[in-house]
C-alpha positions in Angstrom: 72.6 119.0 55.8 75.5 119.7 58.2 77.8 116.6 58.7 80.8 117.9 60.6 82.5 121.2 61.0 85.0 120.3 58.2 82.6 119.7 55.4 79.0 120.0 54.4 77.0 117.6 52.1 73.8 118.3 50.1 72.1 115.8 47.8 71.9 117.3 44.2 70.0 115.9 41.3 71.3 116.1 37.7 69.0 116.8 34.8 70.3 115.5 31.4 68.8 116.2 28.0 68.9 113.7 25.1 68.4 115.3 21.7 68.8 113.9 18.2 72.5 114.0 17.1 73.5 116.5 14.4 75.9 114.3 12.6 75.4 110.8 11.1 78.0 109.4 13.6 76.1 110.3 16.7 72.5 109.2 17.1 72.0 111.2 20.3 73.5 114.3 21.8 73.6 114.4 25.7 73.9 117.6 27.6 73.5 118.6 31.3 70.6 121.1 31.6 70.3 121.8 35.3 70.9 120.7 38.9 68.2 120.2 41.6 69.4 120.9 45.1 67.9 118.6 47.7 66.6 116.1 45.1 65.5 112.5 46.0 67.5 109.5 44.7 66.6 108.7 41.0 68.0 106.7 38.2 67.3 108.0 34.7 63.7 108.9 35.3 62.0 110.7 32.4 60.9 114.1 33.4 59.7 115.7 30.1 59.4 114.9 26.4 59.1 117.3 23.6 59.2 115.5 20.2 62.5 113.6 20.1 64.1 115.6 22.9 63.8 114.1 26.4 64.9 115.3 29.8 65.9 112.8 32.5 66.6 113.1 36.2 69.8 111.1 35.7 70.6 110.7 39.3 71.3 112.3 42.6 74.8 112.7 44.0 76.1 114.3 47.2 77.8 117.6 46.6 80.5 118.0 49.3 82.1 121.2 50.4 85.4 120.9 52.2 87.0 123.6 54.4 90.4 123.2 52.7 88.9 124.1 49.3 87.3 127.5 50.1 89.8 129.3 47.8 88.5 127.3 44.9 84.8 127.9 45.8 85.5 131.7 46.0 87.1 131.6 42.6 84.0 129.9 41.2 81.6 132.2 43.0 83.3 135.3 41.6 83.2 134.0 38.0 80.9 135.7 35.5 78.5 132.7 35.7 79.0 130.6 38.9 78.6 127.0 37.9 78.3 123.4 39.1 80.5 121.0 37.3 79.1 117.5 36.5 81.7 114.8 35.9 80.4 111.9 33.7 81.8 108.8 32.1 80.5 106.6 29.3 77.7 104.5 30.6 78.2 100.9 31.8 75.0 98.8 31.8 71.6 100.3 31.2 72.6 103.9 31.8 73.8 106.0 28.8 76.2 107.9 31.1 77.5 107.3 34.6 77.5 110.2 37.1 80.8 110.3 38.8 81.0 113.6 40.8 79.5 117.0 41.3 81.7 119.9 42.3 81.6 123.7 42.5 85.4 123.9 42.5 86.7 124.9 39.0 90.1 123.6 40.1 88.7 120.1 40.7 86.8 120.1 37.4 90.1 121.1 35.6 91.9 118.2 37.2 89.3 115.8 35.7 89.4 117.6 32.3 93.2 117.1 32.2 92.8 113.3 32.3 90.7 113.3 29.2 88.8 110.2 30.3 85.8 111.9 31.7 83.1 114.2 30.3 82.7 117.5 32.1 79.5 119.4 31.8 79.0 122.9 33.3 75.6 124.2 34.4 74.6 127.5 36.1 74.4 127.3 39.9 70.8 127.9 41.1 70.4 130.7 43.6 69.6 128.4 46.5 72.8 126.4 45.9 74.8 129.6 45.5 73.6 130.8 48.9 74.5 127.5 50.5 78.0 127.7 49.1 78.5 131.4 50.0 77.4 130.6 53.6 79.9 127.7 53.8 82.7 129.9 52.5 81.8 132.8 54.9 82.0 130.4 57.8 85.2 128.6 56.9 87.4 130.6 54.6 90.7 131.9 56.1 92.9 134.1 54.0 96.4 132.7 53.8 99.3 135.2 53.7 101.9 134.5 51.1 105.3 134.1 52.6 108.2 134.0 50.2 110.8 131.4 50.9 114.2 132.9 51.6 117.3 131.3 50.0 120.4 130.5 52.1 123.4 132.8 51.5 126.1 130.1 50.8 127.5 130.4 47.3 127.9 127.0 45.8 129.2 128.0 42.4 132.6 129.1 43.5 134.2 125.6 43.5 133.0 122.7 41.4 134.4 119.3 42.2 131.9 117.4 40.1 130.4 115.4 43.0 127.0 116.5 44.0 126.1 119.5 46.1 128.8 121.0 48.2 126.4 121.8 51.0 125.8 118.1 51.7 128.4 116.6 54.0 129.9 113.3 52.9 132.1 110.7 54.6 135.7 110.1 53.4 136.0 109.0 49.8 138.3 105.9 49.7 138.7 106.2 45.9 139.7 109.9 46.0 143.2 110.8 44.7 145.8 112.0 47.2 145.7 115.5 45.7 141.9 115.7 46.2 142.2 114.4 49.8 144.8 117.1 50.6 142.4 119.8 49.1 139.6 118.7 51.5 141.9 118.8 54.5 143.0 122.4 53.8 
């Protein structure tokens, strides 16, 4: 669904799997199994049960693609396994986990991983979703040329008077010694 020329939005469902835990400290193990592009809204709807393992349509979030992030999307698309990153938090209320965000930007997923407060799950990007992301990047990506900043030529290490940067002009110093005032006038 096209919203504006700056970004696109697509509702995407998240499939979570609950399996018995492998340690005595965790009764259940939760993993993201898949994403469903174009899914309808849902809230922890059971999809399939196989013994003690159950798959749920945990919910549907909007996946947003922004024009300013096309470099990150390209990086994700060129990875060995292009992925969708699902950001989760411990559940509040009746849900075991809360869905926070879906992104195809590995940079954004890394930002959430750095905080350490969220759970980040990575699932393979379905072909239809990959085509949608590639189309968006093709329309909006603009290569930016790297321009190295040039330094100014003034040498500031020749004289050290101990007060800040010599390139910054200052008003008269009323507490300066007469010798220092003479040096400034010369």
